[in-house]
C-alpha positions in Angstrom: 120.1 -112.7 -123.0 120.7 -110.7 -126.4 117.0 -110.0 -127.8 116.0 -108.4 -131.2 113.8 -106.0 -130.0 115.3 -102.9 -129.8 114.5 -101.0 -126.7 112.1 -97.9 -128.3 109.8 -100.9 -129.1 110.1 -102.4 -125.6 107.8 -101.8 -122.9 110.3 -102.0 -119.5 108.3 -104.9 -117.8 105.6 -107.3 -119.6 103.3 -110.7 -118.3 104.0 -113.0 -121.0 102.5 -116.8 -120.9 103.0 -116.9 -117.1 106.3 -115.3 -116.8 108.0 -111.7 -116.5 109.4 -110.2 -119.7 111.8 -107.1 -118.2 114.3 -104.7 -119.2 117.7 -105.3 -117.0 118.3 -101.9 -116.4 121.8 -102.8 -114.9 123.2 -103.3 -118.2 122.4 -99.8 -119.9 122.9 -98.2 -121.6 125.7 -100.5 -123.3 123.0 -103.1 -123.3 120.1 -104.4 -124.5 119.7 -107.0 -122.0 116.1 -109.0 -121.1 115.7 -111.0 -118.1 112.6 -113.8 -117.8 111.2 -113.9 -114.4 109.4 -116.9 -113.3 109.5 -117.0 -109.9 108.8 -114.8 -106.8 112.3 -114.9 -105.5 114.3 -114.2 -108.5 111.3 -111.1 -108.8 112.9 -110.1 -105.3 116.4 -110.5 -106.7 115.7 -108.2 -109.9 114.1 -105.7 -107.4 116.7 -105.8 -105.0 119.9 -106.1 -107.8 118.6 -103.0 -109.9 118.0 -104.8 -112.5 114.3 -103.3 -112.2 114.3 -100.3 -110.6 111.8 -96.6 -110.7 109.5 -96.5 -108.9 106.4 -97.4 -111.5 108.1 -100.1 -112.7 108.9 -101.4 -109.0 105.1 -101.2 -108.4 104.5 -103.4 -111.5 106.7 -105.6 -110.6 105.6 -106.3 -107.2 102.5 -106.6 -108.8 103.5 -109.1 -111.1 105.6 -111.4 -108.2 102.0 -112.4 -106.9 100.7 -113.2 -109.9 103.8 -115.4 -110.3 103.6 -116.5 -107.0 99.6 -117.2 -107.4 100.7 -119.0 -110.9 103.3 -121.4 -109.4 100.8 -122.1 -106.6 99.5 -126.0 -106.3 97.5 -125.1 -103.6 94.0 -126.6 -103.6 92.2 -124.4 -100.7 92.2 -120.6 -100.4 93.4 -120.3 -97.7 96.7 -122.3 -98.1 97.1 -119.7 -101.2 96.4 -117.1 -99.4 98.8 -118.0 -97.2 101.8 -118.8 -100.1 100.9 -115.3 -100.9 101.1 -114.0 -97.8 105.0 -115.4 -97.5 105.3 -113.7 -101.1 104.3 -110.8 -100.2 107.0 -111.1 -97.0 110.1 -111.8 -99.7 108.8 -109.4 -101.9 108.4 -106.3 -99.0 111.6 -107.4 -97.4 113.7 -106.1 -101.4 113.1 -102.3 -101.3 111.7 -101.3 -98.0 111.5 -97.5 -98.8 109.6 -98.2 -102.5 106.5 -96.7 -101.4 105.3 -98.4 -105.1 105.9 -101.6 -104.3 104.0 -101.7 -100.9 101.1 -99.8 -102.6 101.0 -102.1 -105.6 101.6 -105.5 -103.4 98.3 -104.1 -101.1 96.5 -103.6 -103.9 97.2 -107.1 -105.0 96.2 -108.6 -101.9 93.1 -106.8 -101.5 92.4 -107.9 -104.7 93.2 -111.6 -103.9 90.8 -111.5 -100.4 87.7 -110.8 -102.2 88.2 -114.1 -104.4 85.6 -117.6 -103.1 88.0 -119.6 -105.2 91.3 -120.6 -105.7 90.9 -120.2 -109.3 88.7 -116.7 -108.3 92.0 -116.0 -106.4 94.4 -116.4 -109.1 92.4 -114.8 -111.6 91.8 -111.0 -109.9 95.6 -111.7 -108.5 96.8 -111.9 -112.5 93.8 -109.4 -113.6 95.3 -106.7 -111.2 98.7 -106.7 -111.7 98.1 -105.9 -115.1 95.8 -103.5 -114.8 99.0 -102.0 -112.1 101.0 -102.3 -115.3 98.1 -100.8 -118.2 97.7 -97.8 -115.5 101.8 -97.0 -115.4 102.1 -97.0 -118.7 99.4 -95.1 -119.6 100.7 -92.1 -116.9 104.2 -92.5 -118.0 102.6 -92.0 -121.6 101.1 -89.2 -121.0 103.8 -87.5 -119.0 105.8 -88.2 -122.3 103.4 -86.5 -124.3 103.4 -83.7 -122.2 107.1 -82.7 -121.9 107.4 -84.0 -125.9 105.4 -80.6 -126.1 108.2 -78.8 -124.6 111.0 -80.1 -126.5 112.5 -78.9 -129.8 114.7 -80.7 -132.0 118.3 -80.4 -130.7 117.3 -79.9 -126.9 118.9 -81.7 -124.6 117.2 -83.4 -121.4 118.7 -84.6 -118.4 116.6 -86.3 -115.9 117.4 -87.8 -112.5 115.7 -89.1 -109.4 115.4 -87.6 -106.2 113.6 -88.5 -103.3 112.3 -85.9 -100.7 
């Protein structure tokens, strides 16, 4: 789906009314395309197919994947909700077994969910934690950009790459 928002005004991934909206990285640089993700399975597919890529975005996506599982769950007991979350965790964990940010975010959200005493509280804590991960990531990346911008002058060219050690 084409969208009217420009690449420069859209955050890579965001929570929006019970859905996750993200830039489809597979379409870049030729096309700016957004994906709307509504289920854990759709999130797992987006991570696995590299529609979502980059360690920080994968971490946010994993957290939002658990938030989607909680948001869509109709379970009425905390135990049943936690069972659903563990299943969602496993689905998301299987997408990129070497992605450190993915597991860090999944563990962080599950840990927060375990603090809850009711289904409603768990759903609230899960979404709050996913949003906290997303906001923290945004701030870190913005600061990196600010520091890097100080080193550049008009006309400079920058080549970026990712190398995992």
